[in-house]
VMD Tcl script that builds the backbone (N, CA, C; Angstrom):
set m [mol new atoms 267]
animate dup $m
set s [atomselect $m all]
$s set {name element resname resid chain x y z} {
  {N N MET 1 A 18.268 -50.240 -13.020}
  {CA C MET 1 A 17.690 -49.672 -14.627}
  {C C MET 1 A 16.384 -49.471 -14.321}
  {N N ARG 2 A 15.510 -49.724 -13.465}
  {CA C ARG 2 A 14.300 -49.384 -13.292}
  {C C ARG 2 A 13.926 -48.168 -12.708}
  {N N HIS 3 A 15.253 -47.590 -12.259}
  {CA C HIS 3 A 15.263 -46.211 -11.411}
  {C C HIS 3 A 15.261 -44.924 -12.335}
  {N N ALA 4 A 15.675 -45.120 -13.532}
  {CA C ALA 4 A 15.935 -44.222 -14.618}
  {C C ALA 4 A 14.850 -43.564 -15.233}
  {N N PRO 5 A 13.694 -44.323 -15.555}
  {CA C PRO 5 A 12.463 -43.886 -16.011}
  {C C PRO 5 A 11.815 -43.133 -14.915}
  {N N VAL 6 A 11.807 -43.370 -13.714}
  {CA C VAL 6 A 11.137 -42.996 -12.409}
  {C C VAL 6 A 11.496 -41.594 -12.085}
  {N N LEU 7 A 13.060 -41.694 -12.334}
  {CA C LEU 7 A 13.737 -40.389 -11.841}
  {C C LEU 7 A 13.730 -39.307 -13.236}
  {N N ALA 8 A 13.672 -39.864 -14.542}
  {CA C ALA 8 A 13.218 -38.967 -15.497}
  {C C ALA 8 A 11.859 -38.068 -15.534}
  {N N MET 9 A 10.823 -38.951 -14.969}
  {CA C MET 9 A 9.235 -38.745 -14.724}
  {C C MET 9 A 9.171 -37.729 -13.897}
  {N N VAL 10 A 10.047 -37.802 -12.635}
  {CA C VAL 10 A 9.973 -36.914 -11.221}
  {C C VAL 10 A 10.670 -35.709 -11.926}
  {N N ALA 11 A 11.941 -35.511 -12.780}
  {CA C ALA 11 A 12.442 -34.511 -13.131}
  {C C ALA 11 A 11.467 -33.499 -13.765}
  {N N VAL 12 A 10.944 -34.311 -14.735}
  {CA C VAL 12 A 9.968 -33.396 -15.781}
  {C C VAL 12 A 8.667 -33.177 -14.942}
  {N N LEU 13 A 8.115 -33.824 -14.126}
  {CA C LEU 13 A 7.174 -33.133 -13.188}
  {C C LEU 13 A 7.553 -32.044 -12.362}
  {N N SER 14 A 8.873 -32.225 -11.937}
  {CA C SER 14 A 9.244 -30.956 -11.220}
  {C C SER 14 A 9.219 -29.907 -11.719}
  {N N ALA 15 A 10.045 -29.842 -12.993}
  {CA C ALA 15 A 10.261 -28.982 -13.942}
  {C C ALA 15 A 8.566 -28.053 -14.516}
  {N N VAL 16 A 7.778 -29.036 -14.594}
  {CA C VAL 16 A 6.337 -28.467 -14.833}
  {C C VAL 16 A 5.884 -27.346 -13.553}
  {N N LEU 17 A 5.921 -28.286 -12.422}
  {CA C LEU 17 A 5.433 -27.660 -11.229}
  {C C LEU 17 A 6.137 -26.379 -11.007}
  {N N LEU 18 A 7.392 -26.170 -11.295}
  {CA C LEU 18 A 8.198 -25.022 -10.963}
  {C C LEU 18 A 7.896 -24.114 -11.805}
  {N N SER 19 A 7.711 -24.516 -13.349}
  {CA C SER 19 A 7.455 -23.232 -14.301}
  {C C SER 19 A 5.829 -22.650 -13.976}
  {N N ALA 20 A 5.204 -23.718 -13.656}
  {CA C ALA 20 A 3.561 -23.275 -13.341}
  {C C ALA 20 A 3.642 -22.283 -11.948}
  {N N CYS 21 A 4.493 -22.669 -11.033}
  {CA C CYS 21 A 4.304 -21.750 -9.795}
  {C C CYS 21 A 5.316 -20.335 -10.229}
  {N N ALA 22 A 6.074 -20.323 -11.430}
  {CA C ALA 22 A 6.396 -18.828 -11.783}
  {C C ALA 22 A 5.711 -18.371 -12.146}
  {N N GLN 23 A 4.725 -18.553 -13.092}
  {CA C GLN 23 A 3.518 -17.918 -13.872}
  {C C GLN 23 A 2.663 -17.625 -12.824}
  {N N ASP 24 A 2.345 -17.919 -11.857}
  {CA C ASP 24 A 1.402 -17.806 -10.973}
  {C C ASP 24 A 1.226 -16.598 -9.743}
  {N N LYS 25 A 2.235 -15.731 -10.222}
  {CA C LYS 25 A 2.793 -14.660 -9.253}
  {C C LYS 25 A 1.603 -13.771 -8.514}
  {N N PRO 26 A 1.264 -13.568 -7.526}
  {CA C PRO 26 A 0.158 -12.957 -7.024}
  {C C PRO 26 A 0.443 -11.315 -7.495}
  {N N GLU 27 A -0.499 -10.558 -7.828}
  {CA C GLU 27 A -0.547 -9.295 -7.927}
  {C C GLU 27 A -0.309 -8.659 -6.348}
  {N N LEU 28 A 0.681 -8.076 -6.546}
  {CA C LEU 28 A 0.977 -7.262 -5.125}
  {C C LEU 28 A 0.187 -5.969 -5.254}
  {N N ARG 29 A -0.444 -5.690 -3.649}
  {CA C ARG 29 A -1.252 -4.654 -3.506}
  {C C ARG 29 A -0.414 -3.944 -2.687}
  {N N PRO 30 A -0.807 -2.401 -2.745}
  {CA C PRO 30 A -0.183 -1.580 -1.771}
  {C C PRO 30 A -0.593 -1.932 -0.345}
  {N N THR 31 A 0.293 -1.513 0.596}
  {CA C THR 31 A -0.166 -1.885 1.960}
  {C C THR 31 A -0.388 -0.650 2.665}
  {N N ARG 32 A -0.327 0.321 1.933}
  {CA C ARG 32 A -0.842 1.518 2.292}
  {C C ARG 32 A -2.145 2.381 1.810}
  {N N SER 33 A -2.704 2.966 2.227}
  {CA C SER 33 A -3.865 3.766 1.253}
  {C C SER 33 A -2.913 5.145 1.009}
  {N N ALA 34 A -3.508 5.611 0.084}
  {CA C ALA 34 A -2.736 7.149 -0.598}
  {C C ALA 34 A -2.820 7.775 0.691}
  {N N GLY 35 A -3.890 8.139 1.596}
  {CA C GLY 35 A -3.712 9.135 2.576}
  {C C GLY 35 A -2.347 8.282 3.739}
  {N N GLU 36 A -2.094 7.497 4.035}
  {CA C GLU 36 A -1.120 6.888 4.725}
  {C C GLU 36 A 0.055 7.263 4.113}
  {N N GLY 37 A 0.060 6.847 2.801}
  {CA C GLY 37 A 1.428 7.430 1.861}
  {C C GLY 37 A 1.840 8.896 2.148}
  {N N ALA 38 A 0.911 9.538 2.314}
  {CA C ALA 38 A 1.041 11.064 2.460}
  {C C ALA 38 A 1.457 11.313 3.712}
  {N N TRP 39 A 0.756 10.911 4.723}
  {CA C TRP 39 A 1.336 10.861 6.000}
  {C C TRP 39 A 2.589 10.687 6.351}
  {N N TYR 40 A 3.171 9.722 5.836}
  {CA C TYR 40 A 4.539 8.933 6.150}
  {C C TYR 40 A 5.664 9.869 5.468}
  {N N GLU 41 A 5.042 10.432 4.187}
  {CA C GLU 41 A 6.200 11.120 3.512}
  {C C GLU 41 A 6.176 12.492 3.699}
  {N N SER 42 A 5.259 12.983 4.684}
  {CA C SER 42 A 5.029 14.156 5.361}
  {C C SER 42 A 6.482 14.226 6.409}
  {N N SER 43 A 6.749 15.560 6.525}
  {CA C SER 43 A 7.892 15.748 7.844}
  {C C SER 43 A 7.445 15.589 9.081}
  {N N THR 44 A 7.947 15.655 10.024}
  {CA C THR 44 A 7.546 15.719 11.318}
  {C C THR 44 A 6.728 17.003 11.641}
  {N N ALA 45 A 7.286 18.166 11.194}
  {CA C ALA 45 A 6.734 19.493 11.374}
  {C C ALA 45 A 5.212 19.552 10.811}
  {N N ASP 46 A 5.304 19.008 9.409}
  {CA C ASP 46 A 4.303 18.849 8.767}
  {C C ASP 46 A 3.158 18.071 9.654}
  {N N ARG 47 A 3.344 16.890 10.038}
  {CA C ARG 47 A 2.348 16.356 10.809}
  {C C ARG 47 A 2.012 16.837 11.963}
  {N N HIS 48 A 3.014 17.302 12.874}
  {CA C HIS 48 A 2.348 18.050 13.832}
  {C C HIS 48 A 1.377 19.515 13.623}
  {N N GLU 49 A 1.711 20.077 12.337}
  {CA C GLU 49 A 0.596 20.804 11.857}
  {C C GLU 49 A -0.690 20.337 11.766}
  {N N TYR 50 A -0.659 18.916 10.887}
  {CA C TYR 50 A -1.974 18.576 10.542}
  {C C TYR 50 A -2.576 18.461 11.815}
  {N N CYS 51 A -2.123 17.552 12.789}
  {CA C CYS 51 A -2.963 17.339 14.166}
  {C C CYS 51 A -3.276 18.584 14.843}
  {N N GLU 52 A -2.213 19.511 14.898}
  {CA C GLU 52 A -3.022 20.932 15.534}
  {C C GLU 52 A -4.352 21.307 14.767}
  {N N ALA 53 A -4.237 21.238 13.453}
  {CA C ALA 53 A -5.605 21.866 12.537}
  {C C ALA 53 A -6.703 20.732 13.023}
  {N N TYR 54 A -6.228 19.406 12.986}
  {CA C TYR 54 A -7.337 18.722 13.161}
  {C C TYR 54 A -8.212 18.562 14.622}
  {N N ARG 55 A -6.935 18.822 15.509}
  {CA C ARG 55 A -7.597 18.961 17.042}
  {C C ARG 55 A -8.536 20.311 17.176}
  {N N ALA 56 A -7.878 21.335 16.643}
  {CA C ALA 56 A -8.686 22.548 16.513}
  {C C ALA 56 A -10.161 22.486 16.018}
  {N N HIS 57 A -10.110 21.956 15.114}
  {CA C HIS 57 A -11.522 21.881 14.401}
  {C C HIS 57 A -11.863 23.152 14.082}
  {N N ASP 58 A -11.268 23.897 13.496}
  {CA C ASP 58 A -11.420 25.671 13.410}
  {C C ASP 58 A -11.545 25.625 12.049}
  {N N PRO 59 A -12.802 26.086 11.590}
  {CA C PRO 59 A -13.054 26.494 9.946}
  {C C PRO 59 A -11.933 27.512 9.381}
  {N N GLN 60 A -11.992 28.410 10.243}
  {CA C GLN 60 A -10.595 29.426 9.849}
  {C C GLN 60 A -9.680 29.148 9.521}
  {N N ARG 61 A -9.067 27.915 10.170}
  {CA C ARG 61 A -7.799 27.386 9.971}
  {C C ARG 61 A -7.866 25.810 9.541}
  {N N PRO 62 A -8.283 25.587 8.085}
  {CA C PRO 62 A -8.714 24.368 7.861}
  {C C PRO 62 A -7.045 23.488 7.763}
  {N N ILE 63 A -7.343 22.316 7.628}
  {CA C ILE 63 A -6.401 21.278 7.428}
  {C C ILE 63 A -5.778 21.347 6.090}
  {N N SER 64 A -4.378 21.929 5.970}
  {CA C SER 64 A -4.091 21.583 4.495}
  {C C SER 64 A -3.530 20.488 4.099}
  {N N ILE 65 A -4.436 19.876 2.961}
  {CA C ILE 65 A -4.526 18.619 2.726}
  {C C ILE 65 A -2.988 18.663 1.577}
  {N N PRO 66 A -2.136 17.658 1.951}
  {CA C PRO 66 A -0.926 17.448 0.939}
  {C C PRO 66 A -0.969 17.078 -0.376}
  {N N THR 67 A -0.267 16.996 -1.313}
  {CA C THR 67 A -0.218 16.385 -2.573}
  {C C THR 67 A 0.209 14.938 -2.689}
  {N N TYR 68 A -0.381 13.979 -3.163}
  {CA C TYR 68 A 0.279 12.997 -3.196}
  {C C TYR 68 A -0.152 12.081 -4.456}
  {N N ALA 69 A 0.390 11.196 -5.075}
  {CA C ALA 69 A 0.313 10.896 -6.344}
  {C C ALA 69 A -0.715 9.630 -6.136}
  {N N SER 70 A -1.898 9.829 -6.507}
  {CA C SER 70 A -2.861 8.857 -6.129}
  {C C SER 70 A -3.970 8.855 -7.255}
  {N N GLU 71 A -5.136 7.612 -7.375}
  {CA C GLU 71 A -5.880 7.501 -8.471}
  {C C GLU 71 A -7.215 7.884 -8.019}
  {N N GLU 72 A -7.162 8.355 -6.695}
  {CA C GLU 72 A -8.172 8.807 -6.017}
  {C C GLU 72 A -8.634 10.140 -6.545}
  {N N SER 73 A -9.766 10.587 -6.749}
  {CA C SER 73 A -10.134 11.987 -6.832}
  {C C SER 73 A -9.754 12.862 -5.577}
  {N N ARG 74 A -9.816 14.416 -5.756}
  {CA C ARG 74 A -9.504 15.014 -4.754}
  {C C ARG 74 A -9.994 14.775 -3.516}
  {N N ASP 75 A -11.391 14.847 -3.596}
  {CA C ASP 75 A -12.309 14.696 -2.482}
  {C C ASP 75 A -12.051 13.170 -1.774}
  {N N GLU 76 A -12.005 12.078 -2.636}
  {CA C GLU 76 A -11.655 10.883 -2.040}
  {C C GLU 76 A -10.472 11.026 -1.279}
  {N N PHE 77 A -9.287 11.577 -1.835}
  {CA C PHE 77 A -8.002 11.461 -0.989}
  {C C PHE 77 A -8.378 12.310 0.054}
  {N N ALA 78 A -9.146 13.832 -0.038}
  {CA C ALA 78 A -9.183 14.290 1.405}
  {C C ALA 78 A -9.774 13.270 2.557}
  {N N ASP 79 A -10.638 12.452 2.173}
  {CA C ASP 79 A -11.401 11.700 3.147}
  {C C ASP 79 A -10.553 10.581 3.727}
  {N N ASP 80 A -9.778 10.314 2.800}
  {CA C ASP 80 A -8.729 9.034 3.274}
  {C C ASP 80 A -7.792 9.841 3.799}
  {N N PHE 81 A -6.933 10.996 3.919}
  {CA C PHE 81 A -6.276 11.728 4.818}
  {C C PHE 81 A -7.007 12.240 5.950}
  {N N TYR 82 A -7.930 12.416 6.055}
  {CA C TYR 82 A -8.782 12.868 7.051}
  {C C TYR 82 A -8.949 11.663 8.232}
  {N N ASN 83 A -9.281 10.427 7.572}
  {CA C ASN 83 A -9.509 9.076 8.382}
  {C C ASN 83 A -8.019 9.023 8.832}
  {N N VAL 84 A -6.875 9.161 8.260}
  {CA C VAL 84 A -5.516 8.686 8.688}
  {C C VAL 84 A -5.184 9.645 9.889}
  {N N LEU 85 A -5.936 10.935 10.046}
  {CA C LEU 85 A -5.397 12.039 11.038}
  {C C LEU 85 A -6.222 11.333 12.146}
  {N N LYS 86 A -7.622 10.953 12.059}
  {CA C LYS 86 A -8.295 10.556 13.121}
  {C C LYS 86 A -7.463 9.468 13.790}
  {N N LYS 87 A -6.863 8.502 13.071}
  {CA C LYS 87 A -5.791 7.465 13.631}
  {C C LYS 87 A -4.508 7.833 14.505}
  {N N LYS 88 A -4.064 8.802 13.511}
  {CA C LYS 88 A -2.535 9.209 14.027}
  {C C LYS 88 A -2.845 10.434 15.038}
  {N N CYS 89 A -3.662 11.331 14.958}
  {CA C CYS 89 A -3.700 12.345 15.976}
  {C C CYS 89 A -4.409 12.008 17.246}
}
mol reanalyze $m
mol bondsrecalc $m
mol representation Tube
mol addrep $m
């Protein structure tokens, strides 16, 4: 008989804790920057072209920055993509 109130309390506390955990979901953040996303969505041929232009560092043959959905300005995205090229090429 004494176990019934304890079991009821444990059940109620468990339900409260589970509902609290379900509400505190962490906000998911992207693991890739927009520049990295554009790199990985590019074809192998495009990546090769980007790296050739990056290595050439020729103002007559600039790097063609791909389009990619991003909240960054065009200049911020270009800087981000250039940093990706530094790592990948």
